[in-house]
DRENBAPA-973939 format. One record per residue: x negated, y, z negated of N, C-alpha, C, O in turn. Coordinates in steps of 0.05 Angstrom, whole numbers, padded with zeros to 5 digits, always signed. Example, Ala and Ser with C-alpha at 12.3 -4.5 7.8 and 13.67 -1.06 7.14 Angstrom:
2
-00264-00114-00156-00246-00090-00156-00264-00066-00156-00285-00066-00169-00257-00045-00142-00273-00021-00143-00258+00001-00157-00268+00023-00161
***
This chain:
360
-01836+01189-02437-01846+01162-02436-01877+01162-02438-01890+01178-02424-01887+01145-02455-01916+01143-02459-01925+01114-02455-01913+01096-02467-01945+01111-02438-01957+01084-02435-01981+01083-02454-02000+01099-02452-01980+01065-02473-02001+01062-02494-02017+01037-02490-02008+01015-02496-02041+01040-02479-02058+01017-02473-02067+01003-02498-02070+00979-02499-02073+01019-02519-02083+01008-02544-02062+01013-02566-02068+01026-02586-02038+01002-02562-02017+01005-02581-02026+00997-02609-02040+00977-02612-02020+01013-02631-02001+01035-02631-02014+01063-02631-02002+01082-02642-02037+01066-02619-02051+01092-02621-02034+01115-02613-02030+01134-02628-02024+01115-02588-02007+01137-02578-01978+01134-02588-01964+01154-02591-01970+01109-02593-01943+01104-02603-01937+01118-02629-01915+01129-02633-01957+01118-02647-01953+01131-02673-01950+01161-02669-01933+01174-02682-01966+01173-02651-01964+01202-02646-01937+01209-02635-01925+01229-02643-01927+01193-02616-01901+01199-02604-01879+01196-02625-01860+01212-02625-01881+01176-02642-01860+01172-02662-01860+01195-02682-01839+01203-02691-01884+01205-02689-01886+01228-02706-01872+01252-02694-01857+01266-02708-01877+01257-02669-01864+01279-02655-01834+01276-02654-01819+01295-02657-01825+01251-02650-01796+01246-02649-01784+01252-02676-01763+01266-02678-01796+01242-02698-01785+01247-02725-01785+01277-02732-01766+01287-02743-01807+01290-02725-01809+01319-02731-01788+01335-02716-01774+01352-02728-01785+01329-02690-01764+01343-02674-01736+01337-02683-01718+01354-02682-01732+01312-02693-01706+01305-02703-01699+01320-02728-01677+01329-02732-01719+01323-02746-01715+01337-02771-01709+01367-02766-01694+01379-02780-01723+01378-02746-01719+01406-02739-01695+01411-02721-01690+01434-02714-01681+01390-02714-01657+01394-02697-01663+01401-02668-01647+01414-02655-01687+01393-02658-01695+01400-02631-01688+01378-02611-01692+01383-02587-01679+01356-02620-01673+01334-02601-01646+01337-02588-01628+01347-02600-01644+01327-02563-01617+01326-02550-01599+01308-02566-01608+01290-02581-01573+01311-02563-01554+01294-02577-01557+01265-02569-01561+01259-02545-01555+01247-02588-01557+01218-02584-01584+01209-02574-01586+01188-02561-01605+01224-02580-01632+01217-02570-01643+01194-02588-01642+01196-02612-01654+01174-02575-01664+01151-02589-01694+01147-02585-01707+01163-02571-01705+01127-02598-01734+01120-02596-01736+01090-02591-01725+01075-02606-01750+01083-02570-01752+01054-02563-01780+01047-02556-01796+01063-02547-01786+01021-02559-01813+01010-02553-01809+00985-02537-01791+00969-02542-01826+00981-02517-01827+00956-02502-01855+00945-02507-01875+00957-02498-01857+00922-02521-01883+00911-02528-01881+00880-02525-01868+00867-02540-01895+00870-02505-01894+00841-02499-01914+00825-02516-01914+00800-02513-01929+00838-02533-01948+00824-02550-01937+00822-02579-01934+00800-02589-01932+00845-02591-01921+00846-02618-01891+00851-02615-01882+00874-02618-01875+00830-02611-01847+00834-02605-01831+00844-02629-01809+00853-02626-01843+00842-02653-01829+00853-02676-01826+00883-02675-01809+00894-02688-01842+00896-02658-01840+00925-02654-01823+00932-02630-01819+00955-02624-01815+00912-02615-01803+00917-02589-01773+00917-02588-01760+00902-02602-01762+00934-02572-01734+00932-02564-01732+00913-02540-01753+00904-02529-01708+00906-02532-01704+00888-02510-01693+00903-02486-01678+00922-02489-01702+00895-02462-01694+00910-02438-01692+00890-02415-01709+00872-02412-01672+00893-02398-01668+00876-02375-01669+00892-02350-01649+00905-02342-01692+00893-02336-01694+00909-02311-01682+00896-02287-01680+00908-02266-01675+00870-02290-01663+00855-02267-01633+00855-02270-01622+00834-02278-01620+00877-02263-01591+00878-02264-01582+00898-02243-01597+00914-02233-01556+00898-02238-01545+00912-02215-01548+00943-02218-01551+00956-02197-01548+00954-02242-01550+00983-02244-01578+00992-02236-01582+01016-02231-01598+00974-02236-01625+00981-02228-01631+00971-02200-01648+00982-02186-01617+00950-02191-01622+00938-02165-01596+00936-02149-01581+00917-02152-01590+00957-02134-01565+00959-02120-01565+00945-02093-01543+00937-02083-01588+00941-02081-01588+00930-02054-01614+00914-02050-01631+00912-02068-01617+00903-02026-01640+00887-02019-01666+00903-02020-01687+00893-02027-01664+00928-02012-01688+00945-02012-01699+00948-02040-01723+00947-02044-01681+00952-02060-01690+00955-02087-01701+00928-02098-01720+00928-02113-01689+00906-02089-01699+00880-02097-01727+00875-02085-01745+00864-02098-01731+00884-02060-01757+00881-02047-01779+00898-02061-01801+00889-02065-01771+00922-02069-01791+00939-02084-01798+00928-02111-01820+00929-02120-01778+00916-02124-01783+00903-02150-01801+00880-02147-01820+00876-02162-01796+00863-02126-01814+00840-02121-01842+00849-02114-01861+00837-02124-01844+00869-02097-01871+00879-02089-01886+00890-02113-01910+00885-02116-01873+00904-02131-01885+00914-02155-01897+00892-02172-01919+00894-02181-01881+00871-02176-01889+00849-02193-01913+00834-02182-01933+00829-02196-01912+00828-02156-01934+00813-02143-01959+00829-02140-01981+00819-02146-01956+00854-02132-01980+00871-02128-01993+00878-02155-02017+00882-02156-01977+00880-02176-01988+00886-02202-02005+00862-02212-02025+00866-02226-01996+00838-02206-02012+00814-02213-02039+00814-02199-02059+00803-02209-02039+00825-02175-02063+00827-02159-02077+00853-02162-02097+00859-02148-02067+00870-02181-02079+00897-02186-02079+00914-02161-02098+00928-02156-02058+00912-02146-02056+00928-02121-02071+00916-02099-02059+00909-02078-02097+00912-02102-02114+00900-02081-02116+00917-02056-02104+00938-02055-02131+00907-02037-02134+00921-02012-02110+00914-01994-02098+00893-01997-02104+00932-01975-02084+00926-01955-02092+00902-01938-02114+00902-01926-02075+00883-01937-02082+00858-01922-02072+00860-01894-02053+00875-01888-02085+00845-01876-02076+00844-01849-02076+00815-01839-02085+00797-01853-02065+00811-01815-02064+00785-01803-02049+00765-01819-02027+00771-01830-02060+00741-01822-02047+00719-01835-02043+00725-01865-02023+00716-01877-02062+00739-01878-02060+00745-01906-02035+00763-01911-02020+00758-01930-02031+00782-01893-02007+00799-01896-01982+00783-01892-01962+00788-01906-01982+00764-01874-01959+00747-01869-01951+00732-01895-01928+00732-01902-01970+00719-01907-01964+00704-01931-01957+00722-01955-01940+00714-01971-01969+00745-01957-01962+00764-01978-01934+00774-01975-01918+00774-01994-01927+00781-01950-01899+00791-01945-01879+00769-01948-01856+00774-01956-01887+00744-01941-01869+00721-01945-01862+00717-01974-01839+00712-01982-01883+00719-01991-01878+00716-02020-01860+00738-02031-01842+00733-02047-01864+00763-02021-01847+00785-02030-01818+00780-02021-01799+00785-02036-01814+00771-01996-01787+00766-01986-01773+00744-02001-01750+00745-02007-01788+00723-02008-01777+00701-02023-01768+00709-02051-01746+00703-02059-01785+00724-02064-01778+00734-02091-01755+00754-02089-01738+00755-02107-01755+00771-02068-01733+00790-02065-01706+00776-02062-01687+00785-02074-01706+00755-02046-01681+00740-02042-01671+00728-02068-01647+00729-02074-01689+00718-02085-01681+00706-02110-01670+00727-02129-01650+00723-02142-01684+00750-02131-01675+00772-02148-01648+00781-02140-01630+00785-02156-01644+00786-02114-01619+00796-02104-01596+00776-02109-01574+00784-02116-01602+00751-02106-01582+00730-02111-01573+00731-02140-01549+00731-02145-01591+00731-02159-01583+00731-02187-01569+00757-02195-01551+00756-02212-01577+00779-02184-01564+00804-02191-01534+00804-02183-01518+00817-02196-01528+00789-02162-01500+00790-02151-01484+00764-02156-01460+00764-02150-01497+00743-02166-01483+00718-02170-01465+00718-02195-01475+00724-02217-01439+00712-02191-01420+00712-02213-01420+00738-02228-01429+00739-02251-01411+00761-02217-01411+00786-02231-01396+00785-02258-01374+00774-02259-01409+00795-02278-01399+00792-02306-01403+00819-02320-01423+00832-02316-01384+00826-02338-01388+00850-02354-01405+00845-02378-01403+00824-02391-01423+00864-02384-01440+00862-02408-01439+00887-02424-01435+00909-02414-01442+00884-02450-01443+00907-02469-01467+00903-02487-01469+00883-02502-01487+00921-02485-01512+00919-02500-01525+00892-02496-01536+00880-02515-01524+00882-02471-01537+00857-02464-01522+00832-02471-01531+00810-02465-01498+00835-02483-01482+00811-02490-01459+00808-02471-01445+00827-02463-01454+00783-02463-01434+00777-02443-01406+00781-02454-01400+00773-02477-01389+00793-02438-01361+00797-02445-01343+00779-02428-01352+00769-02407-01319+00774-02438-01300+00758-02423-01278+00776-02413-01268+00794-02427-01269+00772-02388-01249+00789-02376-01222+00775-02377-01219+00751-02372-01201+00791-02383-01174+00781-02384-01156+00799-02367-01162+00822-02361-01133+00788-02360-01112+00803-02347-01085+00797-02360-01082+00776-02373-01066+00814-02355-01038+00809-02365-01021+00805-02340-01019+00823-02323-01008+00782-02338-00990+00775-02316-00965+00763-02327-00965+00743-02341-00942+00776-02319-00916+00767-02329-00915+00766-02360-00903+00748-02372-00929+00786-02372-00929+00788-02401-00948+00769-02415-00949+00769-02440-00962+00752-02400-00980+00732-02412-01010+00741-02408-01017+00752-02388-01026+00734-02428-01054+00740-02427-01069+00716-02413-01067+00694-02422-01083+00723-02392-01097+00702-02377-01127+00709-02376-01135+00732-02375-01143+00688-02377-01172+00691-02377-01183+00688-02348-01175+00669-02334-01201+00706-02340-01213+00703-02313-01238+00686-02315-01255+00690-02332-01239+00665-02298-01262+00647-02298-01272+00644-02269-01258+00650-02250-01297+00635-02267-01309+00630-02241-01312+00601-02237-01322+00587-02254-01304+00591-02213-01308+00563-02207-01321+00561-02180-01316+00577-02161-01339+00542-02178-01355+00539-02153-01371+00564-02147-01386+00573-02165-01369+00575-02123-01386+00597-02115-01373+00624-02122-01377+00633-02145-01357+00635-02104-01342+00660-02110-01313+00653-02112-01296+00666-02100-01307+00632-02126-01279+00622-02129-01268+00630-02156-01274+00616-02176-01253+00651-02157-01243+00662-02183-01215+00652-02189-01198+00648-02171-01210+00648-02214-01184+00639-02224-01176+00653-02249-01193+00662-02264-01150+00656-02253-01139+00665-02278-01125+00641-02291-01107+00630-02280-01135+00634-02315-01125+00610-02328-01111+00617-02355-01117+00638-02367-01093+00600-02364-01080+00604-02390-01097+00592-02412-01120+00583-02407-01087+00592-02436-01103+00583-02459-01110+00553-02458-01128+00544-02472-01095+00538-02442-01100+00510-02439-01118+00504-02415-01124+00480-02409-01127+00524-02401-01144+00521-02378-01130+00515-02352-01143+00509-02332-01104+00518-02351-01089+00514-02327-01090+00538-02309-01087+00561-02318-01095+00534-02283-01097+00556-02264-01070+00568-02259-01051+00554-02250-01067+00594-02264-01042+00608-02259-01043+00625-02233-01024+00625-02218-01066+00638-02229-01071+00654-02204-01097+00646-02192-01117+00642-02206-01098+00645-02165-01123+00640-02152-01133+00664-02135-01154+00662-02123-01118+00686-02135-01125+00711-02121-01129+00708-02091-01144+00723-02079-01116+00689-02079-01117+00685-02050-01091+00696-02038-01069+00687-02045-01094+00715-02019-01070+00727-02007-01060+00711-01983-01070+00689-01977-01039+00722-01969-01027+00708-01947-01045+00704-01923-01040+00687-01906-01067+00719-01923-01087+00715-01901-01111+00698-01910-01131+00697-01896-01108+00686-01933-01129+00668-01945-01154+00684-01953-01176+00673-01953-01150+00710-01959-01172+00726-01969-01172+00727-01999-01151+00728-02011-01196+00727-02011-01198+00730-02040-01196+00760-02046-01214+00776-02040-01174+00768-02059-01169+00796-02064-01181+00806-02091-01178+00830-02098-01193+00788-02106-01204+00796-02132-01231+00810-02131-01239+00822-02151-01245+00807-02108-01271+00819-02105-01273+00836-02080-01258+00832-02061-01293+00854-02080-01298+00870-02056-01318+00856-02038-01325+00833-02043-01327+00869-02017-01345+00856-01998-01373+00850-02010-01387+00833-01999-01379+00862-02033-01405+00856-02046-01402+00834-02067-01421+00827-02082-01377+00822-02070-01373+00802-02089-01368+00812-02117-01367+00796-02136-01364+00838-02120-01359+00850-02146-01329+00853-02151-01313+00857-02132-01320+00850-02176-01292+00851-02183-01280+00878-02176-01292+00899-02180-01256+00877-02165-01241+00902-02160-01226+00909-02185-01224+00893-02204-01215+00933-02186-01199+00942-02209-01172+00928-02208-01157+00932-02189-01167+00911-02228-01142+00896-02228-01120+00908-02245-01099+00896-02249-01125+00933-02254-01103+00946-02269-01081+00955-02250-01087+00968-02230-01057+00947-02256-01034+00954-02239-01039+00945-02210-01035+00961-02191-01048+00920-02207-01056+00909-02181-01035+00891-02170-01024+00874-02184-01029+00894-02144-01009+00878-02131-01019+00866-02105-01033+00879-02090-01012+00841-02100-01018+00828-02074-00997+00807-02069-00982+00799-02086-00997+00797-02044-00978+00776-02036-00994+00750-02034-01014+00749-02019-00986+00730-02048-01000+00705-02049-00997+00689-02023-00981+00697-02006-01012+00668-02020-01011+00652-01996-00983+00639-01992-00976+00630-01970-00968+00637-02014-00941+00626-02013-00920+00647-02008-00896+00642-02008-00929+00672-02003-00910+00694-01998-00899+00706-02023-00881+00723-02021-00909+00699-02046-00899+00709-02071-00913+00736-02078-00938+00738-02076-00898+00755-02087-00910+00781-02096-00921+00778-02124-00907+00770-02142-00947+00783-02126-00961+00781-02152-00968+00809-02162-00982+00824-02148-00960+00815-02186-00966+00841-02198-00980+00837-02225-00969+00825-02243-01005+00846-02226-01021+00845-02251-01019+00872-02266-01025+00893-02255-01009+00870-02290-01004+00895-02306-01029+00909-02314-01032+00933-02310-01048+00894-02326-01072+00907-02336-01095+00887-02337-01092+00863-02334-01119+00898-02341-01143+00882-02342-01162+00894-02363-01163+00919-02365-01177+00878-02378-01195+00888-02398-01216+00867-02405-01214+00844-02396-01236+00876-02421-01257+00858-02429-01256+00855-02460-01248+00873-02474-01265+00831-02469-01267+00826-02498-01294+00814-02504-01306+00800-02488-01304+00819-02529-01329+00806-02537-01323+00780-02551-01300+00771-02550-01343+00767-02562-01339+00740-02574-01320+00741-02598-01308+00721-02605-01317+00764-02611-01299+00767-02634-01271+00775-02626-01253+00778-02643-01266+00777-02600-01240+00784-02590-01234+00814-02591-01211+00823-02587-01255+00830-02595-01251+00859-02594-01252+00870-02566-01269+00862-02550-01234+00888-02559-01234+00900-02532-01258+00918-02529-01263+00935-02546-01273+00913-02507-01297+00928-02502-01298+00939-02474-01286+00927-02456-01311+00961-02470-01316+00971-02443-01345+00964-02436-01363+00973-02450-01349+00949-02415-01377+00941-02408-01394+00965-02400-01384+00983-02387-01420+00964-02408-01438+00985-02400-01451+00978-02373-01464+00995-02361-01448+00953-02364-01458+00945-02338-01443+00920-02329-01435+00904-02345-01440+00918-02302-01429+00894-02290-01451+00883-02271-01457+00896-02252-01461+00860-02277-01482+00848-02261-01479+00818-02260-01460+00807-02272-01498+00804-02247-01496+00775-02244-01497+00762-02272-01510+00771-02290-01483+00740-02274-01481+00726-02300-01508+00717-02310-01513+00718-02334-01526+00710-02292-01553+00701-02300-01574+00720-02290-01596+00712-02283-01567+00745-02289-01585+00765-02277-01606+00775-02298-01601+00795-02311-01628+00761-02300-01650+00770-02317-01676+00756-02307-01675+00737-02292-01698+00766-02317-01724+00756-02308-01729+00727-02316-01740+00712-02300-01721+00717-02340-01725+00689-02346-01711+00670-02327-01723+00650-02320-01687+00677-02318-01674+00659-02298-01688+00660-02271-01690+00639-02258-01698+00683-02263-01712+00686-02238-01738+00669-02239-01743+00654-02220-01753+00671-02261-01778+00656-02263-01773+00626-02265-01788+00611-02253-01753+00618-02280-01747+00590-02282-01737+00578-02256-01745+00556-02249-01722+00593-02242-01711+00584-02216-01734+00580-02196-01732+00562-02179-01754+00597-02197-01777+00594-02179-01791+00568-02182-01803+00558-02163-01790+00556-02206-01803+00530-02210-01787+00506-02203-01797+00484-02205-01763+00510-02193-01746+00487-02185-01756+00475-02159-01772+00486-02145-01747+00450-02154-01754+00437-02129-01743+00453-02105-01722+00465-02107-01758+00451-02083-01749+00467-02059-01721+00459-02050-01706+00477-02042-01714+00434-02052-01687+00425-02044-01666+00440-02060-01646+00448-02048-01670+00442-02086-01650+00455-02103-01649+00485-02097-01627+00497-02095-01672+00497-02093-01673+00526-02087-01659+00533-02061-01643+00552-02060-01665+00518-02040-01653+00524-02014-01623+00517-02013-01607+00532-02001-01615+00496-02027-01586+00489-02027-01570+00512-02039-01547+00517-02031-01581+00525-02059-01567+00547-02073-01569+00573-02057-01548+00586-02051-01593+00581-02050-01597+00607-02037-01584+00609-02010-01575+00631-02002-01584+00587-01995-01573+00588-01967-01543+00592-01967-01532+00595-01945-01530+00591-01990-01501+00596-01991-01494+00626-01992-01471+00634-01989-01515+00642-01997-01511+00671-01999-01516+00684-01972-01538+00685-01962-01495+00693-01959-01497+00704-01932-01515+00728-01929-01527+00732-01908-01518+00743-01951-01533+00768-01949-01563+00764-01949-01578+00782-01943-01572+00741-01957-01601+00736-01957-01609+00714-01938-01632+00704-01938-01591+00706-01920-01597+00685-01901-01621+00693-01883-01638+00677-01877-01621+00718-01874-01643+00727-01856-01670+00725-01870-01690+00719-01858-01671+00732-01896-01696+00730-01911-01704+00701-01916-01728+00695-01916-01684+00684-01919-01690+00656-01926-01695+00639-01901-01706+00617-01904-01688+00648-01877-01689+00632-01853-01717+00620-01848-01719+00596-01843-01739+00636-01850-01766+00624-01845-01773+00602-01864-01786+00582-01857-01765+00605-01889-01771+00585-01910-01755+00560-01905-01765+00537-01908-01729+00563-01899-01712+00541-01894-01722+00525-01869-01721+00501-01869-01731+00540-01849-01741+00527-01825-01765+00510-01831-01768+00487-01822-01784+00521-01846-01808+00506-01853-01801+00482-01870-01813+00461-01866-01782+00484-01888-01774+00461-01905-01760+00440-01888-01766+00416-01891-01742+00448-01870-01727+00429-01854-01746+00414-01835-01742+00390-01831-01766+00428-01824-01785+00416-01806-01808+00402-01820-01827+00394-01807-01806+00401-01847-01826+00388-01863-01854+00400-01859-01874+00385-01861-01855+00426-01854-01881+00440-01852-01889+00449-01880-01889+00473-01886-01895+00429-01897-01899+00435-01925-01924+00452-01930-01925+00468-01949-01945+00448-01914-01969+00465-01917-01963+00494-01912-01972+00512-01926-01946+00499-01891-01938+00527-01885-01921+00538-01908-01924+00561-01916-01903+00521-01918-01885+00530-01939-01900+00536-01964-01895+00556-01978-01920+00519-01971-01936+00524-01995-01952+00550-01992-01957+00565-02011-01962+00555-01967-01976+00579-01962-01959+00604-01966-01969+00625-01975-01933+00602-01959-01915+00624-01961-01905+00629-01990-01901+00651-01998-01902+00607-02005-01889+00609-02031-01907+00599-02054-01903+00607-02077-01926+00582-02048-01942+00570-02069-01955+00589-02088-01954+00586-02112-01968+00610-02077-01982+00630-02093-01962+00645-02111-01968+00651-02134-01939+00650-02100-01918+00664-02116-01910+00647-02140-01908+00657-02162-01906+00621-02136-01898+00603-02158-01920+00601-02179-01914+00601-02203-01945+00601-02170-01967+00600-02189-01968+00626-02206-01971+00625-02230-01966+00648-02192-01967+00674-02206-01943+00677-02225-01946+00688-02247-01920+00668-02216-01896+00671-02233-01899+00654-02259-01890+00663-02280-01912+00631-02256-01916+00614-02280-01933+00628-02301-01930+00623-02325-01951+00646-02292-01968+00660-02311-01952+00680-02328-01961+00688-02349-01929+00688-02318-01913+00708-02332-01895+00696-02353-01883+00711-02370-01893+00670-02354-01874+00657-02372-01886+00656-02400-01908+00646-02404-01871+00667-02419-01878+00666-02447-01853+00670-02464-01834+00682-02455-01853+00659-02488-01830+00664-02506-01825+00694-02511-01802+00702-02512-01846+00710-02513-01844+00738-02518-01830+00752-02495-01811+00768-02499-01839+00746-02470-01827+00759-02447-01798+00750-02443-01781+00767-02437-01792+00725-02448-01765+00715-02445-01747+00729-02465-01724+00736-02459-01756+00732-02490-01739+00745-02510-01733+00774-02503-01710+00783-02505-01753+00789-02495-01749+00817-02488-01731+00820-02464-01714+00838-02464-01734+00803-02444-01719+00807-02419-01691+00795-02420-01676+00799-02401-01683+00782-02441-01656+00771-02443-01638+00788-02461-01616+00779-02468-01646+00812-02467-01630+00831-02481-01629+00858-02466-01642+00861-02446-01613+00876-02476-01611+00902-02463-01603+00923-02483-01580+00932-02485-01623+00932-02499-01618+00950-02521-01615+00979-02513-01603+00995-02527-01625+00986-02489-01624+01014-02481-01626+01015-02450-01632+00996-02437-01619+01039-02439-01620+01043-02410-01647+01056-02403-01657+01073-02416-01658+01046-02381-01683+01057-02371-01681+01085-02361-01701+01098-02356-01657+01095-02358-01653+01123-02350-01656+01140-02376-01636+01150-02387-01681+01143-02384-01686+01156-02410-01681+01186-02409-01682+01200-02429-01676+01197-02385-01670+01225-02382-01640+01230-02378-01632+01252-02369-01624+01210-02384-01595+01213-02382-01585+01233-02403-01590+01229-02426-01571+01254-02395-01561+01274-02414-01544+01262-02436-01543+01272-02458-01530+01240-02430-01512+01227-02449-01526+01211-02470-01517+01208-02493-01549+01199-02463-01564+01182-02482-01594+01182-02475-01604+01161-02467-01607+01204-02480-01636+01206-02474-01652+01190-02495-01641+01184-02516-01677+01185-02490-01693+01171-02509-01723+01175-02504-01732+01180-02482-01738+01173-02526-01767+01171-02524-01773+01141-02519-01758+01124-02528-01794+01135-02504-01801+01107-02498-01831+01104-02498-01846+01119-02486-01840+01083-02512-01868+01074-02511-01869+01048-02497-01855+01029-02505-01886+01046-02477-01892+01020-02463-01920+01012-02472-01939+01025-02465-01922+00990-02487-01947+00982-02499-01961+00961-02482-01949+00944-02470-01987+00962-02483-02004+00941-02470-02022+00930-02491-02023+00939-02514-02037+00909-02483-02056+00896-02501-02082+00891-02485-02081+00876-02465-02105+00902-02493-02129+00898-02478-02137+00869-02474-02150+00862-02454-02128+00851-02492-02135+00823-02489-02117+00808-02470-02124+00786-02461-02094+00820-02463-02075+00807-02445-02068+00827-02423-02045+00828-02414-02087+00843-02415-02082+00866-02398-02067+00859-02372-02048+00873-02365-02076+00839-02358-02065+00834-02331-02036+00825-02332-02019+00835-02318-02030+00805-02349-02003+00794-02350-01984+00814-02362-01963+00819-02351-01991+00825-02385-01974+00845-02398-01971+00870-02380-01950+00882-02378-01993+00877-02366-01992+00900-02348-01973+00895-02325-01960+00914-02316-01971+00870-02315-01952+00864-02293-01923+00867-02303-01906+00878-02288-01918+00858-02327-01891+00861-02338-01884+00890-02343-01862+00899-02338-01904+00905-02353-01900+00934-02357-01895+00948-02331-01879+00967-02330-01909+00940-02310-01906+00953-02284-01878+00949-02273-01866+00967-02261-01866+00926-02279-01838+00920-02271-01819+00939-02285-01802+00951-02272-01822+00942-02311-01805+00960-02327-01809+00989-02317-01789+01003-02314-01834+00997-02314-01839+01025-02306-01828+01031-02278-01818+01053-02273-01830+01012-02260-01819+01016-02233-01789+01022-02233-01780+01040-02219-01774+01006-02248-01745+01010-02249-01739+01036-02265-01719+01049-02259-01755+01042-02284-01751+01067-02299-01754+01091-02281-01737+01110-02282-01775+01091-02265-01780+01114-02247-01757+01119-02228-01750+01142-02222-01745+01097-02217-01723+01101-02198-01699+01113-02212-01683+01126-02199-01696+01109-02238-01673+01120-02253-01678+01150-02261-01659+01166-02259-01702+01157-02269-01706+01184-02278-01713+01203-02255-01708+01227-02258-01723+01193-02233-01730+01210-02211-01706+01215-02193-01706+01208-02169-01686+01227-02205-01661+01233-02191-01649+01259-02203-01658+01268-02224-01630+01270-02189-01618+01295-02198-01598+01291-02221-01587+01269-02225-01594+01313-02236-01574+01313-02257-01584+01303-02284-01568+01299-02302-01610+01300-02287-01621+01290-02312-01634+01314-02328-01638+01335-02317-01639+01309-02353-01653+01328-02369-01683+01325-02363-01692+01304-02353-01700+01346-02368-01728+01344-02363-01741+01320-02378-01734+01315-02400-01760+01307-02364-01773+01283-02376-01803+01284-02369-01810+01293-02347-01819+01274-02387-01848+01272-02381-01857+01243-02381-01850+01228-02400-01871+01236-02361-01883+01209-02359-01913+01211-02363-01927+01223-02347-01922+01200-02385-01951+01203-02393-01964+01176-02393-01956+01157-02407-01983+01173-02376-01997+01147-02373-02027+01151-02379-02041+01164-02364-02036+01140-02401-02064+01140-02408-02077+01115-02398-02064+01094-02395-02103+01116-02393-02118+01092-02383-02104+01081-02358-02098+01058-02356-02099+01099-02338-02084+01091-02314-02096+01067-02300-02080+01050-02290-02122+01063-02298-02133+01039-02284-02124+01012-02296-02126+00992-02283-02113+01013-02320-02104+00987-02333-02075+00981-02326-02065+00960-02334-02062+00998-02310-02034+00993-02303-02030+00997-02273-02040+01017-02262-02016+00979-02260-02009+00982-02232-01984+00999-02231-01963+00991-02239-01987+01023-02219-01964+01042-02217-01956+01042-02188-01968+01056-02171-01934+01028-02182-01925+01024-02154-01916+01051-02142-01899+01064-02153-01929+01058-02119-01922+01082-02104-01923+01107-02122-01904+01123-02122-01944+01110-02136-01947+01133-02154-01949+01159-02138-01940+01180-02148-01960+01158-02114-01961+01182-02098-01934+01193-02091-01930+01217-02089-01915+01175-02086-01887+01184-02080-01875+01197-02105-01861+01217-02102-01880+01187-02128-01869+01199-02153-01881+01227-02157-01866+01246-02162-01907+01230-02154-01919+01256-02158-01909+01276-02138-01905+01300-02144-01904+01267-02113-01895+01285-02092-01867+01294-02094-01859+01315-02084-01850+01278-02108-01821+01284-02109-01811+01291-02137-01788+01301-02139-01826+01285-02157-01816+01286-02184-01809+01314-02194-01790+01318-02209-01825+01334-02186-01822+01361-02197-01794+01372-02192-01783+01385-02210-01783+01367-02169-01757+01378-02163-01735+01365-02179-01713+01375-02182-01741+01341-02191-01722+01327-02207-01728+01330-02237-01719+01314-02254-01745+01350-02244-01751+01357-02272-01767+01334-02285-01764+01329-02309-01784+01321-02270-01801+01300-02281-01830+01309-02280-01841+01316-02259-01843+01310-02303-01872+01317-02305-01888+01292-02307-01881+01274-02323-01910+01290-02292-01927+01266-02292-01954+01274-02302-01967+01291-02290-01964+01260-02323-01990+01265-02334-02006+01239-02333-01997+01219-02345-02029+01238-02320-02045+01214-02317-02072+01217-02330-02085+01238-02325-02080+01198-02346-02106+01198-02358-02123+01175-02348-02113+01153-02343-02149+01180-02343-02166+01160-02332-02188+01152-02352-02205+01135-02346
***
C-alpha cells in the first residue's frame, strides 16, 4: 500500500512495479491493482469501509468515528474538561449511527451490489423481505406472506442475537400455531436471477453516504429511529435526554460541530466511491492480495485526507492480523495524513508480517 500525496507521482512507480512483477511471474495468484482517489475518480476504484466485515462491534464503530473526526481536526491536542466532553459526545453520536447502519436490515452483497435472498418451502420458491424493524417475512410471487418466522414462544427464529440471518438451509422450527415448518434450502440471486454467493452480509444501507445524509436529518427523525436499537441506547441516552428536556444549546454543543464537519465531507466524488465495493481492504489476504494506491490532492488536503484516513484505518485493522501474506505500508509526506494510532501499528505490525515505512 502506498499513500501518494501528489498523485500520480508514486502511483506510476507502483504500477510499473506491479506490471513488471506480473510479467516476470513474481506476483501471488489473483493479485490485483487498485486506486482510491477522491479527486480524479476516473482513476479510482470504489470501496465501502462502513460494513460489517470491517466494523464488527461498537468498539470498531467508535474507532472509525474517532478516526474521521480527529482527521478533520488533524489530530489536535488532547482536550480536557468540557472540550473533551463535547469531543467524546460527537464521537459517541457518530459511533451509534455507524453501528446502526452496519446492522440495520442485514443484506447479502456481491461486489457492492445488493442480492435478494430466497428459500424453498414445500417445493415453492419464496422471497425473503424485511418489514418494519426486524420483522422478516417469506412471501410468494404475489407478495402474500407465507412464513413469518415466529415460533411457539413468539421468538423470531430467522435471525441471531445480533440481528443477522441464521443459516436457513434444512431449517426446522415450530410456528406459533404449533405447525412444524421445514425450509429445504436458502440461496441468493442477483438482479438477473443468477444464483450468487455473497462476499459480505451487512446492513442494507451500510455506507458512508447514508451515514452522512442521516446526520443532516432533523433531531426528531434521528432519535425516533436510533432509539429503537437496543444496542446503542446507552450511547444515545445523553442526547435523547437533552432533546427531551429541550436543552438545545447543550445538544448543539454535543452534536453541532459533528454535523458541520460531516457536511464538509459530502461530495459527488466521495458518494460515488463509497457506494461501491470493488475490492477488499484486506490487501494481504492470501486468496486475493492486491497493490493499493491511496491518492491525495494538495489543493484539497484536509477533506480528502480525512476520507483517506478512514479507508486507511479500516485497512490497517484487516492487514494487521495473523495468517496474511507479507505487506508493506508506505506513507510519504506523513504530516499531510492523519494516521490514527500509528504507534500501535508500528509496535505490533512486525509480528504480523507488516512493514511500515514513513516519509516526512
